[in-house]
N, C-alpha and C positions, 0 to 999 in steps of 0.2 A: 480248670487249669491246674496242672501239677505245680506244686510250689516248693520253694527252697527258703527256709527261714534262717536268718542269721541273728542270733541273740547274744547281746553283749551284757555281761554283768561285771561291775567293778566296784571297788570300795576305796573312800579316801584312804591313797595312795594309801626291772630288776631282773672280743669278736676278733678273730684275727683283726688287727687294727684297721686294715683296709675295709673289711666288711662293716665294722663298727662305724667308721667315718662315713661310709655310704649311707648307712641306715640313719644315723643321727642327722645328717644333712637333709635327707628326704623327709624324715619324721618331723623336723622342725618346720618345714614348709607346710606339711599336711596339718600340723597342729595349728599354725597361724590361719590357714584357710578355713578349718572347721570353726575356730573361734570367731572369725569374721562373720561366718554364716549365722552363728548362734546369737550374735549381737542384734540381728534384724528384729525390730519390734520387741526386744527383750528388756524389761525393766526390773529384772530380778537378779539374785545371786546366780552365778553360773558355776557348774562343775562338769568337766568332761574328761574322759580318759582316751586320748588319741592312741595310746599303745594297745589298749584292748581292741579298739576298732581296727587298727592296722593288723593285729594278729589274726583275727577271724576273717578279715577280708583278704589277707594274703593267702590264708588257707583256701579260701574260695576260689581265688584266681588260679590256683594250681589245677583246677578242673574246668577253667573257663578258656574257651578257644577263640582264636581270631580277635575281632574287634571287641568282643565282650571282655576278654582278659586284658586287652590293651587299654581299654578305658579305665578299668580298675587300677592297673599299675600306674597309669599316667596321673590319675586323680590322687593316688596315695604317694606319688613321687617315689615309687619303687623302681628297681632296675628294669631295663627295657624288655627282658624276656622272662618267661616262666622259670627257666632253669637258673638264671642269675638271681632271681628273687628267692628261690628255694635255697640257694647257696648262702645268701645273706641271712635269711631267717634261721637257717640251721646253725649259723655261727652266733647270731644275736641271742636267741631265746635262752640257751643254757647259761649265759654269762651275765645277764641282767639280774645280778644278785648281790647282796651285801650281808656279811655274817652278823652284822649288828641290827638288821631289820628282818622282819618277816614279810616275805613276798611270795604269794601263791599265784601263779598264772597257769590256769588249767583249761584245756580244750577238750570238748567231747562232741561226738557226732551221733545223733539219734536218727535211725533209719527205719522206715516202714518195714514191717515184717515181710521178708522174701523179696524186697526191692533190690535188684542186682546192682551193686556198686562196683565200678571198674577197679581191677586189681592195682593198676598204677596209682590211682588216687588213694587207695587204701595204704599203699606203701609210703607215699609222700606224707599223708596224714599221720601215720604212725611214726615214721623215721624222723621227719622234720619238726612236726608240731606236737608230737607225743599225744595225739588225739585218739583215744579208743573209740570203738564203735559199739553201739547198743541197739538192739532191735526193739521196736515199740509199735503199738497199734494206735495210730493217730485218730482213727475214727472214734475210739473211746477217749474223746478229747479231755474230759475231766480228769480221768486217771493219768493220761499222758502228761498233761500240764502239771499235775501234782508230782509226778515222778521227776520231771525235769527241774521243777522249782526246788524240790528237796535236795537235788544234787548241787544246785547253785547255792543254796543256804549253807550246805556243808563246806563248800569251798570258800565262802566269804565270811566265815565265823558268824553266821546267822544274821548278817547285816542287810543282805539283799533278799527281798521277798517278792513273790508273785511277778517274776520276770515274764513268765508266759501266762497268758490268760487262756482259759479253755476255748473261748470263742476264736482265738487265733488259729486253732487246729481243726482239721476236718479230714475226711477221707481222701481229699486231693493232696494233702500234705505228704511229702515223701521224705524230706530230710530237714533236720534242725541242727544247725551248728552253733555251739555255745562256747564262749570264752568267759571264764570267771577270773577276775583279778582282785586280789586282796593284798593290801599293804598296811603294815603296822610298824611304826618306828618310834623309838624314844629319843628325845633330844640328847645330844652329847652332854649338855648340862641342863637339867630340867629347870623350869620356873618354880619358884617357891609358892605353893598355894596360899600361904599366909599373906603374901603380898598382893594377891589378886583382889582388886577393889572395883566397885562400880565407878564408871567414868563416862564422860560425854563422848558420843561418837556422832560426828557431823554427817548426816545423810545429804545435806546441802549446806551452803554457806550460812544459812539461817536456821536450819532445822536439826535438832539433835535427838538421839535416843540414848538411854542408859545401857551400857554394855559391861559385863564382867571383863575387866582388862588385866592381863597378866603383866608383871613387871620383872625385868631382869636388870640387876645392877650392872655396872660397867664390866663388859667382858669383850675379849678380842674376837671379832668376826671378820669375814670377808665383806667388804663394804665398798660402795661406789656411788658417786654423785654424777648423774648424767645431765649435761646441759642440753643435749639433743632431745631427751625424753622429758626434761624438766621434772626429774624424779630422783628419789633415793632408791638404791637397790641393796637389800640385805640378804645374805645367804646364811641360813641357820642349819647346821649339820645334824645328822643322826649318827651316833656312834663314831665310826672311823672316817666320816666325811665322804665316803663313796656315794652315799645317799644324802640329799640335801633338799630343803624347802626354801625357795626364793620368794621374797616379798618385794614387789615394785610399787612404791608409794609416790603418787604425784605430789609435787610441792604445793600445788593449789588444792584447796578443799574440794573444788568442783572440777578437778583436772582429769578425772577418770576417762571421760569421753575422748579427750585429745590423746591421752596415753594409749587407749585401745585402737586408735587409728594407726598406730605404729607397732602393732602387736608383733610383727616379725622382728623388729629391733628389740622389743621387750624380751623375746626369747633367746637372743644372743647372749652368750656369756661375756660379761664386761671384763675390763682389766682391773680386777679387784685389788685393793690394798688391805692390809690388816690394820684395823682400827679398834680402839676400845669404844664400844657403843653401848649406850644405855637404851633399853628397848621397852616400849609400851605396846602391847599387842592384844587385841580383843580375842577372847575365846569365841569359836564359832563352829556350827554344824551346818552342812549343806546336804540335802538329798535331792536328786534330780532324775528325771526320766527324759530321754531324748529319742525322738524318731529320726533315725539317720537317713531315711529314704529321701526326703526333700533336700537334706543337706548334701548328699552325694549327687543328686540330680543337678544341683546348682554347680557342683564341682566338675560335672561332665560325664558322670556315670549314667547312661540312659538305657543301653541295650540290655543290661542285666535284669531290668525290671519289666521288659517287654517280652511276653511269651513268643511273639512272632519273630523277634530278633535275637533273643538270648541263646547263647550256645554254651551250655554246661555239659556238653557231651563227654568231657574228660572226667566227669563225676559219674554219670549214668546216662543211658539211653542215647537219643539222638538230639541234634539241634532242634529247638522248639518244644522240647519235652519238659524242661525245667526253667523256671525263672524265679528271681528273688521276690518274695512277697513282703517280708517284714525285716527291718533291722532295728532292733530296740537296744538301748543302753540305759541301765540304771546305775547311778553312782551315789556314793555316800562318803562324807569326810567328817571327822571330828578332831578339831585342833584344841588341845588343852595343855595344862601345865606339864604333863609327863611327856607328851609328844603328839603324834598324829596317828589316828586310825582312819584308813581310807576304805580318819575317824577319823595428851598431857592433861592430867586431871588433878584437882586440888587434893584428893584423898590419897594419892599415890606417893609413897615415900621416895626420896631421892637416894643418893649413895648410902650404902651400908658401910659401917666403919671397916676399914682395912681394904676396901675395893679400890682399884686404880681409878683415878679421875677420868671421866668419860671424855673422849675426843669428839664424839658425835652423839646426837640424840636421834632415835628413830621412833617417832610417835605416830602410830597407826590409828589416828582418831578420825579418819575419813576414808572413803572407798579406795580399794587397792586391788591389784592383780597378784596372783600367786601361782607357782607351779612346783611340782615335786619331780625330781629326776634322780636316776641312778646312772652313773657313768655317762652323763650328758643325754640320756634317753628320757624324754618327758613322759612320765606315767600319768600325771593328772595336771590339769590346768583349770583355773577358775578366777572368779572375782568375788569380792565381798562388797556389796552395796549397803547391806544392813546386817550386822553380826547377830545371828540368832543362835541360841544355845539352850 
């Protein structure tokens, strides 16, 4: 079976207004749907990049015909037609940026030597997704995997390794589409490392672990208390506040499960007010590998994976010649005093002299949900059950 691989690589965490609003609305629904699927039988920290998945799958649907393309667009909550989707993506991709953060979103298409790609797909890949093509010999699977992985490492500041395994590739592989996403942002006002102390983090109401916990004296933030979610919501900006990281902390120490059942509401931007908040936040790192094939099948993408039904004739060949074999995503995030690289306790001091008195306390000493966004587009979403650093 000739195969088409979609490989996503991303790192802890960029429209004409009509296009932006269309994309944001659909992306939020897709993000919530993915997160719900990842919750099934998962008792670990979670990190996923819906934006990376959307980008490479939107590129793929440009060459998918009939029901194959329709299923992808429906599952991703993209516009109804291939042409409308391309218009939206062409507007979105160049504008998800912030001059105070580093965001690299790069696409690349590896094609088997002499395999004939259709000119219209080449045009869309180049003009809309800025995705260059490179010929490669997949039968030499060790060399091919090494070459692809080297490119991914370069795009992600050497944080994502071995996205492709040699065993994933063989003489039947015809195309590999890769999206690499790298985000690095410094907090508008960094945490003082001197104030970082070991503190208790409740993994349950009765069980704790010690975690290096950052402290920020009273500072003005966007803040919201949700009765519906029974949670506090804190938005911490990077630079000029176009890029932000949002922390959603259930009021109850074991409230994460109830919170996650309302993930669509968690992702909605609340009616913030500006409050002076004293913040206690654990440092954490998360590395994750996600097989998107079962996730997408649960969301209704079926024909794309079936060689007898898949129609990628807009990319190459005829219906039944190509099908998706693998969709992998690797993610990484590092949250620390300086910022993010996509990357209450007795020891912690209270107000420093001269700081405004806090109106609210945000003490993240138990499991919480977080997401990073630029201009309301969610780049990364996850949860911390146990802060590991």
